[in-house]
C-alpha positions in Angstrom: 131.4 91.0 115.9 135.3 91.0 115.6 135.6 87.6 114.7 133.2 87.7 112.2 134.6 90.6 110.5 137.9 88.3 110.4 136.3 85.5 109.0 134.0 87.2 106.5 135.9 90.4 105.0 138.2 89.2 103.2 141.2 91.2 102.9 141.0 93.8 105.4 138.5 96.0 103.5 137.2 98.1 106.4 138.5 101.4 108.1 138.5 101.8 111.5 135.6 104.0 111.7 133.4 101.7 109.6 134.5 98.6 111.8 132.9 100.9 114.6 129.6 100.8 112.7 129.6 97.2 111.7 130.1 96.8 115.1 127.1 99.0 116.7 124.9 97.3 113.9 125.4 94.2 115.1 125.3 94.7 119.0 121.7 96.7 117.9 120.4 93.5 115.9 121.5 91.5 118.7 119.7 93.3 121.3 116.7 93.7 119.4 116.4 90.2 118.9 117.2 89.3 123.0 114.4 92.0 123.7 112.1 90.5 121.0 112.2 86.8 122.9 112.3 85.3 119.5 113.2 81.6 119.8 116.5 82.3 117.6 118.1 84.0 120.7 117.4 81.1 122.5 120.9 78.8 123.5 120.8 76.2 120.7 120.2 78.8 117.8 122.0 81.5 119.0 125.6 81.0 117.3 123.5 80.4 114.1 121.7 83.5 114.4 124.8 85.5 115.4 126.2 84.3 111.9 123.3 85.0 109.8 123.5 89.1 111.5 126.9 89.2 110.9 127.4 87.3 107.5 124.4 90.1 106.2 126.0 92.9 108.1 129.2 92.6 106.6 127.7 91.7 102.9 126.0 95.0 102.8 128.5 96.9 104.4 131.1 95.4 101.4 128.3 96.8 99.1 128.8 100.3 100.5 126.0 100.6 103.1 127.5 102.6 106.1 123.9 103.1 107.7 124.2 101.4 111.4 120.0 101.2 111.6 120.0 100.1 108.0 122.6 97.1 108.7 121.0 96.3 111.7 117.5 96.5 110.3 118.5 94.6 107.5 120.4 92.3 109.2 117.3 91.2 111.3 115.2 90.7 108.0 117.3 88.4 106.6 116.9 86.4 109.8 113.4 86.5 109.9 113.1 86.1 105.8 112.7 81.8 105.8 110.0 82.4 108.6 108.2 85.0 106.8 107.8 82.5 104.0 105.7 80.1 106.5 101.9 80.6 106.3 100.6 82.4 109.3 99.3 80.0 111.9 94.8 80.7 112.1 94.5 82.3 115.6 91.3 80.0 116.4 93.3 76.9 116.0 
């Protein structure tokens, strides 16, 4: 997460306590993703998934969010959002 913060935060905007929260949120989100068995965690998509999670967490923090759980859950929702637009498969097919 440290490399993402340096790449996306634009100018050292976060104090050490906030960085700790961001790292915790990212770690929580990534662990949830791995535990879910979602295809995003597969090796060929892991870097993209990690980028999406990190960018969302950092953007939300730039907008003032400091709740680690909300940052983590919001990032997971952002990652899932494109898949939510797809119609559900018919279970009987």
